[in-house]
N, C-alpha and C positions, 0 to 999 in steps of 0.2 A: 554447370549451374545447379544441376540436380544434386550432385555430390556435395557442393558447397552448402546448399540449403540443409541437407541432412547433417552435415558437420555442425552447422550453426544451431540446429535444433538440439543436437546432442549436448552442445555447450550450454545452451539455454536450460536444458533438463538437468545438467550437472550443477549449474549455479543454483537452481531452485532446490535440488535435492540437498545440497550442502547447507543452504540456509535453513531448510526445514529440519535437518538433523540436529542443529544447534538448539532448537526449541522442541525437539522430540516429536515432530509432526510428520516425519517421513519414517514411520515405524512399522514394524512387522508384528505378527502375533507372538513371536518369540522374544520380543523386547522385554528387558528387565524392568522391575518396578522402579528402580532408581532412575532409569532412563525416562520412563513415562512420567516421573514426578518432576522433571526439569521445568515444565511450565509453571508449576507452583513455586519453585525456587526463584524463577525470574519475577514472578508476581510479588513475592515476599520482599524482594530487594527494594521495592518502592515504598514500603510502609513507613520506615523512619524518615527518608527524605521528604515524603509528602507531609508528614507531621511538621517537620522543620520549615518547609516552605509555607504551609498554612499559618504557622506561628509568626513567620517573617511578615506575611501579608497582614496579619492582625496587628502586629507591633507598629508597622509603618502605614497604617490605614489612612492617615492624614496627609501623607506624602505621595502625590499622584505619580511621580516618576518611579519611586521604589515599589509602589503598589503595582504599577504596570509591569515592572520587571518580575516581581513575585508571581503575578497572575499568569504571565506567559509561561513560566516554568511549571506552575501548578497545572495549567491546562495541558502542557506537554506530557507531564507525568500521567495525568488522568487518561489521556488518549492512548498511551502505551498500555496502561493497565486495562482499559476497556477492550483493546484488541486481544490481549492475552486471556481475559475472562471469556470473551466471545468464543475464542478458539477452544478453550477448555470445555465450555458448555456445548458447543457445536461440533465436537470432535467426530461424532458419528456421521454427521452430514458431510464433513470434510473427507472422511474416509470413503463415503459413498461416491462423492464426486471423483475422487482419485481412482477408485475401482472401475468407474465407467469410462472416464476420459483417457486415462493413461494407456490402457491396452487398445482402445479404439484408435488413437493416433499412432501408436506403435505399428499397428497393422497397416494403416494408410502409408506410413513411411516405407514399409517393406514392399508395398505394391509397386510393381514396375510401371513407370510412366506417371505415377500419381504425385510423387514428391515435389516436383516443380510447381504444380498448380496449388497443391494443398499447403505447402510451406512457404508461400510467398510472404515477404515482409517479416519473416521470422527474426531477421537481424534487428529490425526496428523494435520489436517487442523485447528482445533480449537486451538491446542497448539501453532502453528505458530503465529496466530493472537494474542493470549494472551501474547506470548513472545515479539512480536513487541510492543504491548501496554505497557508492563512492562518496556521495554528498553527505549522507547521514554519518558515515564513518569519519569523514574529515571534520565535520562540525563537532561531533561528540568527542573526538580525540583532542581537538583544540581546547574544548572545555576542560578536559582532564590535564592537558599539558600546561596551561596558564599558571595554576598554583605551583607546579614544579619549577617553572621558569622563575617565579617570584622567590622561591626558596633558594634557587641557584644564585640569583642576584644578591640576596641577603648574605649568603656564604662568601661570595666573591668580594663583597665590600666589608666583610668582617662585622656584620650586624647580627644581632640575636636572631636565630632561626625561628620563624613563626609560620606554621603551615595554615593555609586558608582552606575553607570549604570550597568544593567545586561549584556549588550552586548557592543562590541566596537563601540560606536557611538559618533559623534560630531555633535550636532544640530547647524545649522548656526545662530540661534537666541539666543542661550544660552550664557549668560555672566558669570554666577557664579552658582555653584552647591547648590543653596539655593532658597527659595521662592516657591510660589504656582505653578508656571509654571514648575519648576524643578520636584516637587513631583507629579504633574499630569503626567509628562513624565514617571516617575518611575512606577506609577500605570498602565499606558498604556503598558509598557514593561512587567509587570507581566501578564496582560491580553493577550498580544501577546504570552507569554509562554504557557498560558492555551490553546490558539488557536492552537499553534503548536502541542500540545499533542492530542487534540480532532480531529483536521482536519486530521492529519497524520494517526492516529489510525483508524479513520472512513473510510477514502477513501481506504487505502491500504488493510484493512481487508475485505472491501466489495468486492474487486476483488477476493480474495481467497474464500469468501462465495459463490459468484455466480459461480465461477469455480467449486466448489464442487457440487453445485446443478446441473450443466450441466454434470458433471461426473455421477451423479445419473441418469440423463436422458439417458445417453449412456448405463448404466448398465441395465436400464429398457428395452431399445430396444434390447439389447443382450439377456435378459431373454425371451422376446417375440419370437425372432428368434429361440432360442433353443427349443421352444415348437412347432415348425412348423411341421404340418402333412398334408397329402393329403386332409383331410376333412376341415381343417381350413386355408388352404393355402392363398386363396384370402383375407380373413378377416385379418389374421396376417400381411401379406405383405402390405396391404393397411394401416393398423394401424401404422406399422413401418415407412412407407414412410411419413405419416403425422407427426409422431413424429420427424423424421429426418429433415423435412422441418422447423419445429419449432426450432429445435436445430441449424440449419444453420442461422436462423433469429437471434437467441440469440447470436451466435458467432459473427455475423456481428455487432450487437449493442455493444457487449463487446469490439471489436476492435475500434469501433467508440468512445466510452466513455473513455476506459482505455488505448488505444494505445498511444495517445500523452503523457499521464501521465507517463507511464512506460518508454517510449523512453527518456523523459526528465530526469526522476529519474535515469535511468541507466547511462546516460551521466554525470549528475551533481554529483552523488554519488562518482564517480571516482575522481572528482575535490575536493570534500569535504574531502574524506579520505586522498588524497594526501596532502592537506593543513594541516590536523591534524598531519600526520606523520612528515611533514616538521617542524611544530612548536615544536613538541616533540623533534626532533633531535637538536633543538637550545636551548632547556631548560637546564639550569645549575642545577637547583633544581626543583623538582615537588612536591608541597604540596599534602597531602593525599587526600583532597577533589577533587583537580584537577585530581589526578590520577584516582579516582573513576569515575569522570565525563568523562574523556577520554575513559575509559574502557566501560562505559555504552553507550557512543555515538558511538563507533566503533561497539559494539554489535548490536545497533539499526540499523545502516546502513547496516551491513552485513546481519542481519536478513531480512531487507526490500528487499534487492536484491535477497536473497535466496528464500523468500516466493513467490515473483512474478514468478521467474524462475521455482521453484518446482511445484507450482500449475498449471502453463501452461503446463509443461512437463507431469504432471499426466493426464491432459485432453487429450493430444496427445496420450499418452500410452493407455488410455482406448479406444480411437477411433481406435487405431491400433488393440487392442484386439477384438474390435467389428468385424473387418474384418475377424479375425480368427474364431470367433463364426459363422459368416455368412457362411464361407467356410465349417465349420464342420456340418452345418445344414443338415437335411435329404432332399436333393434336387435332388440327382442323380437319373435319370430314369424317372423323370417327366418333360415333355416339358415346362409346364407353370412355374413350380418352377425354372427350369434351366434358363429361360429367365430373370425372376425377380432377381434371385441370381447373375447371370452374370452382370447385370446392377449395383447391389449393390456393387459387388466386384471391379467394375471399379472406385468407389469413392476413392479419396485420403484420408489419415488420416487427421482429422481436427487439425488445429493449431490456436493459437492466434498470431496476428501480431501487431507490433508497427508501426502504420501509414503506413502499407505496405512496411516498410523500412527493418524490421528485424523480424525474427521469434522469439517469446518469448519461450525460453527453458532453460534447466539447463546449457547449454553451455554458455549462456549469463552471468551467474554468474561468471564463470572462466574468461570470457573475461573482465568483469569489474575489477576483481582483478588484472589481468595482466595490464590493462590500468592504474590502480592506481599506480602500481610500475613504469611503464614507465613515467608517469607524474612526479613522485617524482624524478626519476633520471634526467629528463630533467630540473626540477626546481633547482636541486643541481648544474647543470652546470652554471646557472645564478647567483648563490649565491657567492658574493664576499668573504664571510668568509669560504667557503668550502675548 
């Protein structure tokens, strides 16, 4: 079991490393300028499609079905851009988290007898990240494949070949769906799709990865507290206080980096899911590919919400369990230990917060689902065809 947990952690680490390399956030001091400029390249890919979607939204402002479709895509673009901008601005904080957590957990993994306790449930954390990556890859790939399937059907039936845009866009400067400019826009949309996959998978998975490493840190503190004796009292308590201080610092950096991202994602996911349900409710027939696309997209959004909420709740639960471990330690009857333990027990369980606005927990998952239904029912009231 110990060996299995270690292997699973290495796989988890490898997955995160590969995802971060694509957006150049698993970099070293020797990284080239070209490699470090990759985030800006991903960001620039969204400029033209965002203009096209905004113009589509403006053109069909009186058609609630098309407006909902355009709004969903526009919100999706904005979310990915917001994540990339946040990571560019907060690169120093991300590097700090990495420099603290990565070597800390590596040492714990190498300790004899520690891996089993520290790496518990690592497979669940990794599975969530792999599921999200699979869902966002599937949904985005289907977005990219549908226009190609249309072209293939046109060719098979000897009809004039007409390439469609991947997304609901109307470019202000576009006159006809032909020519070099048109095909450059299509290529840019495909690169945008690639950026959606890589940026979303990388950013969201990194939160779960760091949350797991902080859970490992809490478990290490609990292990040290449980070995408290009269002889090692001062040494163990001093060590635990230093570890807890580092943990608080990491929690603060996590709130600083991921708080705005999660707050925005939780709010916009309700809008996007509502828009998708509304479009499906108006569809008379749904092609097979579109059906798979919708299923993959819903799975992606639901997984995204759940993994944020579950990872944060797991962190809070482990912090709560730490209080129980402290209380169960051998401290009664020793004045020095009683003072130290009393101070430790006065600490509240640690939580992740979204911009100090809301606590990130599993309750947030059900709140987003309820908000989605509420938005849908509200939108139906404005629908003239309802």
